[in-house]
All heavy atoms as an XYZ file, in Angstrom:
745
protein
N     -80.531    -68.308    -24.662
C     -80.276    -67.093    -23.914
C     -79.275    -66.255    -24.695
O     -78.282    -66.747    -25.203
C     -79.726    -67.433    -22.533
C     -79.358    -66.242    -21.716
S     -78.746    -66.764    -20.089
C     -78.300    -65.203    -19.440
N     -79.559    -64.995    -24.793
C     -78.661    -64.061    -25.457
C     -78.022    -63.166    -24.408
O     -78.707    -62.642    -23.531
C     -79.441    -63.207    -26.446
C     -78.600    -62.168    -27.149
C     -79.438    -61.332    -28.078
C     -78.604    -60.232    -28.691
N     -79.420    -59.355    -29.535
N     -76.716    -63.028    -24.468
C     -76.005    -62.163    -23.539
C     -75.142    -61.199    -24.343
O     -74.391    -61.616    -25.219
C     -75.114    -62.975    -22.568
C     -74.335    -62.046    -21.665
C     -75.947    -63.948    -21.754
N     -75.288    -59.933    -24.049
C     -74.474    -58.902    -24.680
C     -73.573    -58.319    -23.594
O     -74.059    -57.743    -22.636
C     -75.372    -57.815    -25.286
C     -74.559    -56.719    -25.928
O     -73.400    -56.897    -26.255
N     -75.175    -55.571    -26.089
N     -72.272    -58.506    -23.727
C     -71.328    -58.040    -22.718
C     -70.399    -56.990    -23.300
O     -69.903    -57.138    -24.416
C     -70.468    -59.196    -22.198
C     -71.175    -60.386    -21.584
C     -70.157    -61.467    -21.248
C     -71.928    -59.977    -20.349
N     -70.180    -55.938    -22.533
C     -69.150    -54.960    -22.865
C     -68.085    -55.059    -21.783
O     -68.335    -54.731    -20.632
C     -69.735    -53.552    -22.886
C     -70.570    -53.255    -24.095
C     -70.990    -51.792    -24.147
O     -70.215    -50.932    -23.681
O     -72.093    -51.546    -24.634
N     -66.915    -55.553    -22.163
C     -65.844    -55.768    -21.200
C     -64.552    -55.156    -21.708
O     -64.276    -55.174    -22.906
C     -65.622    -57.270    -20.974
C     -66.823    -58.071    -20.510
C     -66.491    -59.556    -20.530
C     -67.244    -57.644    -19.122
N     -63.760    -54.635    -20.788
C     -62.411    -54.196    -21.116
C     -61.462    -55.305    -20.671
O     -61.583    -55.828    -19.567
C     -62.092    -52.898    -20.391
C     -62.897    -51.724    -20.883
C     -62.483    -50.424    -20.232
O     -61.319    -50.318    -19.767
O     -63.335    -49.529    -20.175
N     -60.557    -55.668    -21.547
C     -59.636    -56.762    -21.246
C     -58.264    -56.462    -21.824
O     -58.109    -55.590    -22.683
C     -60.177    -58.064    -21.827
N     -57.270    -57.214    -21.338
C     -55.916    -57.071    -21.875
C     -55.782    -57.783    -23.215
O     -55.073    -57.323    -24.101
C     -54.890    -57.657    -20.888
C     -54.836    -56.871    -19.591
O     -55.218    -55.685    -19.596
O     -54.429    -57.457    -18.568
N     -56.485    -58.932    -23.360
C     -56.372    -59.734    -24.568
C     -57.622    -60.590    -24.725
O     -58.111    -61.150    -23.749
C     -55.131    -60.627    -24.495
C     -54.887    -61.379    -25.782
O     -55.125    -60.862    -26.865
N     -54.430    -62.613    -25.663
N     -58.122    -60.692    -25.954
C     -59.296    -61.515    -26.228
C     -58.979    -62.425    -27.410
O     -58.487    -61.969    -28.444
C     -60.533    -60.657    -26.561
C     -60.872    -59.745    -25.379
C     -61.724    -61.530    -26.932
C     -61.955    -58.741    -25.661
N     -59.245    -63.718    -27.253
C     -59.065    -64.688    -28.331
C     -60.415    -65.326    -28.615
O     -61.070    -65.836    -27.701
C     -58.050    -65.790    -27.927
O     -56.837    -65.168    -27.525
C     -57.804    -66.753    -29.060
N     -60.830    -65.300    -29.881
C     -62.116    -65.868    -30.279
C     -61.841    -67.020    -31.240
O     -61.132    -66.862    -32.235
C     -63.002    -64.802    -30.951
C     -63.226    -63.642    -29.974
C     -64.318    -65.415    -31.415
C     -63.931    -62.458    -30.584
N     -62.399    -68.210    -30.905
C     -62.204    -69.396    -31.736
C     -63.548    -70.074    -31.975
O     -64.269    -70.366    -31.027
C     -61.298    -70.399    -31.030
C     -59.912    -69.918    -30.701
C     -59.070    -70.991    -29.999
N     -59.751    -71.747    -28.968
C     -59.908    -71.370    -27.700
N     -59.457    -70.214    -27.298
N     -60.504    -72.149    -26.826
N     -63.884    -70.368    -33.220
C     -65.103    -71.146    -33.457
C     -64.892    -72.587    -32.996
O     -63.821    -73.154    -33.195
C     -65.298    -71.059    -34.965
C     -63.986    -70.645    -35.519
C     -63.221    -69.969    -34.436
N     -65.903    -73.153    -32.328
C     -65.838    -74.534    -31.855
C     -66.658    -75.431    -32.779
O     -66.320    -76.573    -32.999
C     -66.358    -74.612    -30.419
C     -66.152    -75.963    -29.783
O     -65.091    -76.564    -30.006
O     -67.066    -76.426    -29.081
N     -67.746    -74.896    -33.287
C     -68.603    -75.587    -34.245
C     -69.474    -74.521    -34.897
O     -69.266    -73.332    -34.681
C     -69.458    -76.637    -33.543
O     -70.419    -76.013    -32.703
N     -70.458    -74.943    -35.649
C     -71.320    -73.962    -36.311
C     -72.232    -73.234    -35.330
O     -72.800    -72.195    -35.657
C     -72.158    -74.632    -37.397
O     -73.005    -75.603    -36.819
N     -72.358    -73.768    -34.100
C     -73.237    -73.131    -33.113
C     -72.519    -72.728    -31.833
O     -73.147    -72.208    -30.915
C     -74.407    -74.071    -32.741
O     -73.869    -75.277    -32.204
C     -75.279    -74.368    -33.945
N     -71.222    -72.972    -31.756
C     -70.481    -72.639    -30.541
C     -69.278    -71.775    -30.872
O     -68.649    -71.928    -31.912
C     -69.991    -73.909    -29.825
C     -71.061    -74.703    -29.163
C     -70.451    -75.855    -28.377
C     -71.511    -76.657    -27.672
N     -70.928    -77.771    -26.933
N     -68.976    -70.905    -29.924
C     -67.834    -70.013    -30.065
C     -67.099    -69.987    -28.731
O     -67.711    -69.809    -27.688
C     -68.345    -68.605    -30.415
C     -67.352    -67.545    -30.800
C     -66.651    -67.926    -32.109
C     -68.091    -66.228    -30.976
N     -65.806    -70.194    -28.734
C     -64.993    -70.084    -27.522
C     -64.358    -68.706    -27.484
O     -63.773    -68.259    -28.464
C     -63.884    -71.139    -27.497
C     -64.420    -72.530    -27.282
O     -65.393    -72.726    -26.564
N     -63.796    -73.505    -27.918
N     -64.493    -68.054    -26.331
C     -63.913    -66.729    -26.155
C     -63.052    -66.754    -24.903
O     -63.545    -67.018    -23.814
C     -65.013    -65.646    -26.024
C     -64.376    -64.276    -25.830
C     -65.938    -65.665    -27.223
N     -61.762    -66.521    -25.068
C     -60.835    -66.418    -23.942
C     -60.583    -64.946    -23.681
O     -60.204    -64.204    -24.594
C     -59.505    -67.111    -24.248
C     -59.660    -68.610    -24.442
O     -60.546    -69.197    -23.801
O     -58.889    -69.182    -25.232
N     -60.815    -64.515    -22.442
C     -60.644    -63.108    -22.084
C     -59.608    -63.030    -20.972
O     -59.816    -63.567    -19.898
C     -61.977    -62.495    -21.614
C     -63.058    -62.687    -22.675
C     -61.797    -61.021    -21.291
C     -64.440    -62.304    -22.223
N     -58.498    -62.369    -21.241
C     -57.435    -62.206    -20.253
C     -57.465    -60.795    -19.674
O     -57.680    -59.825    -20.398
C     -56.059    -62.437    -20.890
C     -55.884    -63.856    -21.386
O     -56.422    -64.780    -20.753
O     -55.208    -64.031    -22.421
N     -57.229    -60.698    -18.381
C     -57.104    -59.400    -17.734
C     -58.412    -58.663    -17.560
O     -58.432    -57.441    -17.527
N     -59.508    -59.393    -17.440
C     -60.812    -58.756    -17.256
C     -61.159    -58.745    -15.766
O     -60.761    -59.637    -15.020
C     -61.901    -59.473    -18.079
C     -62.203    -60.842    -17.530
C     -63.159    -58.637    -18.164
N     -61.882    -57.734    -15.349
C     -62.336    -57.623    -13.966
C     -63.574    -58.499    -13.794
O     -64.613    -58.251    -14.419
C     -62.651    -56.156    -13.659
C     -63.061    -55.937    -12.222
O     -63.703    -56.770    -11.595
N     -62.708    -54.782    -11.699
N     -63.494    -59.531    -12.965
C     -64.587    -60.485    -12.780
C     -65.853    -59.794    -12.278
O     -66.960    -60.137    -12.677
C     -64.168    -61.625    -11.815
C     -65.327    -62.550    -11.524
C     -63.004    -62.396    -12.410
N     -65.711    -58.785    -11.441
C     -66.875    -58.053    -10.938
C     -67.631    -57.414    -12.101
O     -68.862    -57.439    -12.150
C     -66.449    -56.993     -9.895
C     -67.620    -56.104     -9.511
C     -65.863    -57.662     -8.663
N     -66.896    -56.873    -13.076
C     -67.541    -56.282    -14.251
C     -68.293    -57.333    -15.060
O     -69.376    -57.069    -15.579
C     -66.520    -55.568    -15.139
C     -65.960    -54.325    -14.485
O     -66.491    -53.818    -13.516
N     -64.851    -53.848    -15.020
N     -67.724    -58.527    -15.177
C     -68.390    -59.612    -15.903
C     -69.698    -59.964    -15.213
O     -70.746    -60.076    -15.856
C     -67.479    -60.862    -16.007
C     -68.236    -62.027    -16.628
C     -66.223    -60.545    -16.793
N     -69.664    -60.121    -13.898
C     -70.878    -60.468    -13.143
C     -71.914    -59.357    -13.257
O     -73.102    -59.617    -13.449
C     -70.535    -60.787    -11.679
C     -69.722    -62.085    -11.625
C     -71.801    -60.891    -10.828
C     -69.131    -62.399    -10.285
N     -71.478    -58.106    -13.180
C     -72.402    -56.977    -13.343
C     -73.068    -57.008    -14.708
O     -74.274    -56.799    -14.833
C     -71.683    -55.645    -13.148
C     -71.379    -55.345    -11.691
O     -71.967    -55.999    -10.809
O     -70.547    -54.452    -11.451
N     -72.298    -57.268    -15.747
C     -72.844    -57.310    -17.106
C     -73.842    -58.457    -17.262
O     -74.905    -58.288    -17.851
C     -71.721    -57.453    -18.137
C     -70.904    -56.210    -18.329
C     -71.655    -55.129    -19.083
O     -72.464    -55.445    -19.974
O     -71.432    -53.942    -18.779
N     -73.510    -59.630    -16.727
C     -74.421    -60.775    -16.801
C     -75.682    -60.485    -16.006
O     -76.793    -60.797    -16.443
C     -73.730    -62.061    -16.298
C     -72.625    -62.477    -17.277
C     -74.748    -63.194    -16.116
C     -71.739    -63.580    -16.780
N     -75.543    -59.864    -14.848
C     -76.692    -59.549    -14.011
C     -77.676    -58.630    -14.712
O     -78.881    -58.708    -14.494
C     -76.242    -58.887    -12.704
O     -75.473    -59.777    -11.945
N     -77.168    -57.747    -15.558
C     -78.033    -56.796    -16.253
C     -78.770    -57.431    -17.430
O     -79.774    -56.894    -17.889
C     -77.212    -55.595    -16.730
C     -76.726    -54.733    -15.574
C     -75.822    -53.600    -16.014
O     -75.711    -53.348    -17.232
O     -75.213    -52.975    -15.134
N     -78.302    -58.567    -17.925
C     -78.974    -59.245    -19.034
C     -80.286    -59.844    -18.535
O     -80.407    -60.236    -17.373
C     -78.074    -60.349    -19.592
N     -81.280    -59.913    -19.404
C     -82.576    -60.464    -19.018
C     -82.418    -61.910    -18.564
O     -81.953    -62.762    -19.304
C     -83.543    -60.412    -20.208
C     -84.936    -60.845    -19.843
C     -85.898    -60.701    -21.019
O     -85.671    -59.824    -21.861
O     -86.844    -61.482    -21.065
N     -82.783    -62.182    -17.298
C     -82.666    -63.518    -16.738
C     -81.239    -63.937    -16.440
O     -80.994    -65.074    -16.054
N     -80.290    -63.029    -16.599
C     -78.872    -63.367    -16.471
C     -78.474    -63.896    -15.117
O     -77.819    -64.925    -15.011
N     -78.871    -63.200    -14.050
C     -78.455    -63.629    -12.714
C     -79.086    -64.961    -12.341
O     -78.443    -65.823    -11.747
C     -78.732    -62.533    -11.641
C     -78.019    -62.862    -10.335
C     -80.213    -62.353    -11.408
C     -76.529    -62.701    -10.381
N     -80.354    -65.152    -12.722
C     -81.011    -66.424    -12.417
C     -80.342    -67.577    -13.146
O     -80.130    -68.647    -12.577
C     -82.500    -66.359    -12.774
C     -83.265    -65.468    -11.828
O     -82.880    -65.289    -10.679
N     -84.341    -64.898    -12.312
N     -79.997    -67.379    -14.401
C     -79.323    -68.419    -15.175
C     -77.951    -68.722    -14.578
O     -77.548    -69.873    -14.468
C     -79.196    -67.991    -16.637
C     -78.652    -69.056    -17.536
C     -79.572    -70.253    -17.596
C     -79.071    -71.281    -18.573
N     -79.826    -72.523    -18.514
N     -77.235    -67.671    -14.177
C     -75.918    -67.856    -13.586
C     -76.025    -68.677    -12.293
O     -75.246    -69.597    -12.065
C     -75.253    -66.508    -13.309
C     -73.835    -66.626    -12.820
S     -72.915    -65.063    -12.771
C     -74.006    -63.961    -11.944
N     -77.008    -68.346    -11.459
C     -77.185    -69.086    -10.204
C     -77.589    -70.536    -10.466
O     -77.138    -71.445     -9.767
C     -78.221    -68.391     -9.319
C     -77.772    -67.045     -8.754
C     -78.940    -66.348     -8.061
C     -76.597    -67.203     -7.819
N     -78.415    -70.768    -11.487
C     -78.770    -72.138    -11.863
C     -77.529    -72.923    -12.252
O     -77.371    -74.083    -11.873
C     -79.737    -72.141    -13.045
C     -81.168    -71.857    -12.694
C     -82.050    -71.860    -13.945
O     -81.789    -72.644    -14.883
O     -82.993    -71.065    -13.974
N     -76.653    -72.298    -13.028
C     -75.432    -72.972    -13.465
C     -74.493    -73.264    -12.301
O     -73.845    -74.305    -12.262
C     -74.714    -72.137    -14.531
C     -75.431    -72.024    -15.866
C     -74.747    -70.994    -16.756
C     -75.506    -73.370    -16.562
N     -74.411    -72.344    -11.363
C     -73.580    -72.559    -10.173
C     -74.144    -73.719     -9.366
O     -73.412    -74.577     -8.886
C     -73.489    -71.286     -9.320
C     -72.723    -70.202    -10.078
C     -72.826    -71.576     -7.968
C     -72.788    -68.833     -9.435
N     -75.462    -73.744     -9.199
C     -76.136    -74.848     -8.506
C     -76.296    -74.605     -7.020
O     -75.419    -74.036     -6.369
N     -77.430    -75.038     -6.501
C     -77.761    -74.844     -5.090
C     -76.748    -75.529     -4.175
O     -76.405    -74.998     -3.116
C     -79.209    -75.299     -4.787
C     -79.640    -74.853     -3.390
C     -79.370    -76.797     -4.948
C     -79.875    -73.375     -3.261
N     -76.235    -76.679     -4.575
C     -75.249    -77.378     -3.735
C     -73.981    -76.539     -3.558
O     -73.453    -76.430     -2.453
C     -74.879    -78.740     -4.337
C     -76.013    -79.740     -4.277
O     -76.970    -79.521     -3.486
O     -75.951    -80.733     -5.009
N     -73.502    -75.943     -4.645
C     -72.300    -75.109     -4.568
C     -72.553    -73.824     -3.789
O     -71.695    -73.362     -3.042
C     -71.785    -74.782     -5.961
C     -71.204    -75.997     -6.646
O     -70.572    -76.832     -6.024
N     -71.446    -76.109     -7.929
N     -73.733    -73.249     -3.971
C     -74.078    -72.034     -3.226
C     -74.150    -72.346     -1.733
O     -73.586    -71.619     -0.909
C     -75.405    -71.440     -3.737
C     -75.221    -70.956     -5.189
C     -75.879    -70.303     -2.838
C     -76.517    -70.635     -5.907
N     -74.832    -73.430     -1.387
C     -74.957    -73.825      0.023
C     -73.589    -74.142      0.625
O     -73.301    -73.753      1.764
C     -75.881    -75.026      0.149
N     -72.733    -74.824     -0.127
C     -71.390    -75.145      0.377
C     -70.600    -73.868      0.642
O     -69.912    -73.741      1.651
C     -70.640    -76.028     -0.621
C     -69.266    -76.426     -0.137
C     -68.534    -77.324     -1.107
O     -69.152    -77.898     -2.017
O     -67.306    -77.433     -0.949
N     -70.704    -72.892     -0.269
C     -70.005    -71.627     -0.080
C     -70.524    -70.922      1.170
O     -69.737    -70.427      1.987
C     -70.177    -70.725     -1.302
C     -69.506    -69.398     -1.127
C     -68.189    -69.121     -1.321
C     -70.111    -68.183     -0.676
N     -67.937    -67.791     -1.027
C     -69.112    -67.191     -0.628
C     -71.405    -67.824     -0.312
C     -69.353    -65.891     -0.239
C     -71.654    -66.524      0.081
C     -70.635    -65.570      0.104
N     -71.834    -70.861      1.343
C     -72.419    -70.224      2.532
C     -71.903    -70.897      3.794
O     -71.513    -70.224      4.756
C     -73.960    -70.266      2.473
C     -74.473    -69.312      1.390
C     -74.577    -69.917      3.829
C     -75.955    -69.473      1.080
N     -71.847    -72.225      3.790
C     -71.402    -72.973      4.972
C     -69.903    -72.783      5.232
O     -69.498    -72.458      6.354
C     -71.727    -74.460      4.798
C     -71.293    -75.298      5.963
C     -72.003    -75.272      7.167
C     -70.168    -76.097      5.882
C     -71.596    -76.034      8.245
C     -69.752    -76.857      6.961
C     -70.472    -76.823      8.138
O     -70.060    -77.574      9.217
N     -69.084    -72.958      4.197
C     -67.623    -72.900      4.413
C     -67.134    -71.489      4.707
O     -66.104    -71.321      5.352
C     -66.840    -73.462      3.204
O     -67.192    -72.739      2.034
C     -67.115    -74.937      3.014
N     -67.854    -70.486      4.261
C     -67.467    -69.099      4.525
C     -68.108    -68.561      5.806
O     -68.013    -67.364      6.082
C     -67.838    -68.200      3.339
C     -67.094    -68.539      2.066
C     -65.595    -68.338      2.192
O     -65.174    -67.322      2.767
O     -64.843    -69.200      1.695
N     -68.751    -69.440      6.574
C     -69.390    -69.079      7.848
C     -70.402    -67.945      7.665
O     -70.430    -66.995      8.435
C     -68.341    -68.739      8.906
N     -71.215    -68.061      6.638
C     -72.213    -67.037      6.352
C     -73.637    -67.559      6.544
O     -74.589    -66.979      6.026
C     -72.030    -66.513      4.933
C     -70.705    -65.802      4.735
C     -70.655    -65.064      3.428
C     -69.352    -64.335      3.249
N     -69.249    -63.122      4.028
N     -73.792    -68.655      7.286
C     -75.121    -69.248      7.481
C     -76.057    -68.265      8.165
O     -77.187    -68.034      7.696
C     -75.029    -70.577      8.267
C     -76.424    -71.099      8.596
C     -74.230    -71.613      7.487
N     -75.625    -67.657      9.257
C     -76.491    -66.705      9.971
C     -76.854    -65.529      9.074
O     -77.999    -65.072      9.070
C     -75.805    -66.192     11.234
O     -75.654    -67.243     12.157
N     -75.888    -65.045      8.332
C     -76.142    -63.928      7.422
C     -77.161    -64.329      6.346
O     -78.094    -63.588      6.045
C     -74.840    -63.494      6.766
C     -74.950    -62.286      5.883
C     -73.600    -61.883      5.291
O     -72.550    -62.215      5.864
O     -73.627    -61.228      4.243
N     -77.005    -65.518      5.773
C     -77.920    -65.991      4.731
C     -79.323    -66.218      5.287
O     -80.311    -65.888      4.627
C     -77.383    -67.278      4.110
N     -79.419    -66.754      6.489
C     -80.736    -66.998      7.084
C     -81.517    -65.709      7.295
O     -82.747    -65.719      7.320
C     -80.600    -67.761      8.402
C     -80.190    -69.225      8.278
C     -79.946    -69.832      9.659
C     -81.206    -70.024      7.503
N     -80.826    -64.607      7.437
C     -81.480    -63.320      7.601
C     -82.331    -62.915      6.410
O     -83.187    -62.043      6.517
N     -82.129    -63.556      5.273
C     -82.910    -63.248      4.067
C     -84.215    -64.037      3.999
O     -85.023    -63.818      3.100
C     -82.084    -63.535      2.803
C     -80.996    -62.520      2.585
C     -79.706    -62.736      3.090
C     -81.253    -61.343      1.901
C     -78.712    -61.795      2.891
C     -80.254    -60.399      1.698
C     -78.986    -60.638      2.198
O     -77.996    -59.706      2.004
N     -84.406    -64.963      4.928
C     -85.577    -65.829      4.890
C     -86.562    -65.467      5.999
O     -86.186    -64.937      7.038
C     -85.160    -67.298      5.031
C     -84.292    -67.762      3.893
C     -82.909    -67.720      3.988
C     -84.857    -68.219      2.717
C     -82.105    -68.130      2.940
C     -84.077    -68.637      1.661
C     -82.693    -68.594      1.777
N     -87.815    -65.800      5.771
C     -88.870    -65.609      6.752
C     -88.662    -66.582      7.918
O     -88.440    -67.779      7.704
C     -90.231    -65.855      6.080
C     -91.371    -65.699      7.042
O     -91.647    -64.557      7.444
O     -91.973    -66.738      7.405
N     -88.732    -66.069      9.141
C     -88.509    -66.915     10.323
C     -89.469    -68.097     10.373
O     -89.078    -69.203     10.742
C     -88.632    -66.087     11.603
C     -87.469    -65.137     11.790
O     -86.421    -65.300     11.184
N     -87.663    -64.133     12.627
N     -90.721    -67.867     10.031
C     -91.713    -68.962     10.053
C     -91.327    -70.074      9.086
O     -91.483    -71.251      9.403
C     -93.114    -68.430      9.730
C     -93.762    -67.678     10.865
C     -94.020    -68.538     12.105
O     -94.361    -69.734     11.953
O     -93.847    -68.011     13.205
N     -90.834    -69.708      7.915
C     -90.410    -70.720      6.946
C     -89.239    -71.530      7.484
O     -89.182    -72.749      7.310
C     -90.030    -70.074      5.618
C     -91.216    -69.537      4.847
C     -90.804    -68.981      3.493
O     -89.903    -69.546      2.845
O     -91.398    -67.967      3.101
N     -88.301    -70.851      8.134
C     -87.148    -71.554      8.718
C     -87.626    -72.503      9.811
O     -87.224    -73.671      9.860
C     -86.117    -70.546      9.276
C     -85.520    -69.715      8.141
C     -85.017    -71.273     10.057
C     -84.689    -68.545      8.604
N     -88.496    -72.021     10.684
C     -89.015    -72.848     11.787
C     -89.766    -74.048     11.236
O     -89.563    -75.185     11.685
C     -89.890    -71.998     12.732
C     -89.007    -71.017     13.494
C     -90.703    -72.869     13.674
C     -89.769    -69.935     14.234
N     -90.636    -73.821     10.253
C     -91.391    -74.930      9.667
C     -90.466    -75.955      9.029
O     -90.681    -77.163      9.159
C     -92.406    -74.413      8.644
C     -93.543    -73.661      9.296
O     -93.839    -73.844     10.479
N     -94.174    -72.790      8.533
N     -89.422    -75.492      8.357
C     -88.465    -76.425      7.754
C     -87.759    -77.247      8.832
O     -87.622    -78.463      8.701
C     -87.436    -75.677      6.907
C     -86.345    -76.574      6.416
N     -86.530    -77.482      5.406
C     -85.063    -76.734      6.834
C     -85.415    -78.156      5.214
N     -84.505    -77.716      6.065
N     -87.307    -76.583      9.897
C     -86.632    -77.303     10.978
C     -87.551    -78.352     11.587
O     -87.130    -79.478     11.868
C     -86.146    -76.320     12.045
C     -84.996    -75.403     11.625
C     -84.748    -74.351     12.690
C     -83.738    -76.199     11.330
N     -88.805    -78.000     11.763
C     -89.768    -78.956     12.334
C     -89.964    -80.151     11.410
O     -90.078    -81.280     11.891
C     -91.084    -78.251     12.623
C     -90.998    -77.354     13.841
C     -92.321    -76.697     14.159
N     -92.215    -75.964     15.425
C     -92.870    -74.846     15.684
N     -93.714    -74.332     14.806
N     -92.701    -74.242     16.843
N     -89.994    -79.933     10.102
C     -90.149    -81.063      9.172
C     -88.923    -81.970      9.201
O     -89.006    -83.133      8.814
C     -90.398    -80.599      7.722
O     -89.256    -79.894      7.247
C     -91.654    -79.770      7.609
N     -87.812    -81.441      9.693
C     -86.584    -82.226      9.809
C     -86.447    -82.883     11.177
O     -85.429    -83.489     11.495
C     -85.359    -81.339      9.541
C     -85.358    -80.701      8.171
C     -85.342    -81.730      7.064
O     -84.507    -82.633      7.054
N     -86.282    -81.614      6.143
N     -87.496    -82.732     12.010
C     -87.492    -83.358     13.327
C     -86.846    -82.546     14.412
O     -86.632    -83.036     15.527
N     -86.558    -81.285     14.165
C     -85.956    -80.413     15.167
C     -87.070    -79.786     15.986
O     -88.043    -79.253     15.424
C     -85.100    -79.309     14.508
C     -84.526    -78.367     15.549
C     -83.989    -79.926     13.660
N     -86.942    -79.839     17.327
C     -87.928    -79.215     18.182
C     -87.599    -77.731     18.297
O     -86.484    -77.345     18.641
C     -87.938    -79.867     19.558
C     -88.512    -81.268     19.536
C     -88.666    -81.842     20.940
O     -88.886    -81.068     21.886
O     -88.532    -83.069     21.042
N     -88.597    -76.893     18.017
C     -88.429    -75.447     18.061
C     -89.510    -74.893     18.973
O     -90.690    -75.208     18.800
C     -88.562    -74.818     16.663
C     -88.380    -73.318     16.725
C     -87.564    -75.452     15.693
N     -89.117    -74.068     19.953
C     -90.099    -73.494     20.866
C     -90.906    -72.425     20.158
O     -90.463    -71.817     19.199
C     -89.425    -72.913     22.116
O     -88.866    -71.665     21.833
N     -92.109    -72.170     20.651
C     -92.995    -71.151     20.083
C     -92.860    -69.812     20.787
O     -93.703    -68.942     20.616
C     -94.456    -71.614     20.166
C     -94.731    -72.741     19.194
O     -94.119    -72.758     18.119
O     -95.567    -73.602     19.513
N     -91.794    -69.616     21.582
C     -91.642    -68.404     22.366
C     -91.615    -67.152     21.520
O     -92.288    -66.185     21.805
C     -90.382    -68.464     23.241
C     -90.498    -69.482     24.360
C     -89.230    -69.551     25.170
O     -88.430    -68.598     25.129
O     -89.024    -70.574     25.835
N     -90.813    -67.133     20.459
C     -90.704    -65.941     19.630
C     -90.263    -66.344     18.239
O     -89.419    -67.221     18.070
C     -89.685    -64.974     20.238
O     -89.488    -63.886     19.362
N     -90.812    -65.680     17.230
C     -90.382    -65.914     15.860
C     -89.850    -64.639     15.233
O     -89.727    -64.510     14.046
C     -91.543    -66.447     14.998
O     -92.613    -65.505     15.040
C     -91.989    -67.816     15.456
N     -89.544    -63.632     16.053
C     -89.025    -62.340     15.546
C     -87.532    -62.389     15.382
O     -86.821    -63.020     16.034
C     -89.389    -61.187     16.507
C     -90.906    -60.993     16.539
O     -91.560    -61.239     15.503
O     -91.395    -60.575     17.601
């Protein structure tokens, strides 16, 4: 994966780690700008989410009390079907 970032920072230190790795320390950078830059790279946001991992994402959603908000992004039928596969009884009254 290739990432091209343009960031403003207070201080940047670049150190070679090996012939194929480079360590870059960036001080005083706006994290939102970093995420925006990564998001704009081809496949950037998907790769970032893969690295974070579904377990960490789910834990954040749960601990920040954002479960209801997150569920709003999913199809109700898919949620109901998943609950049923987990043994939860769900009425057929409404799926809206």
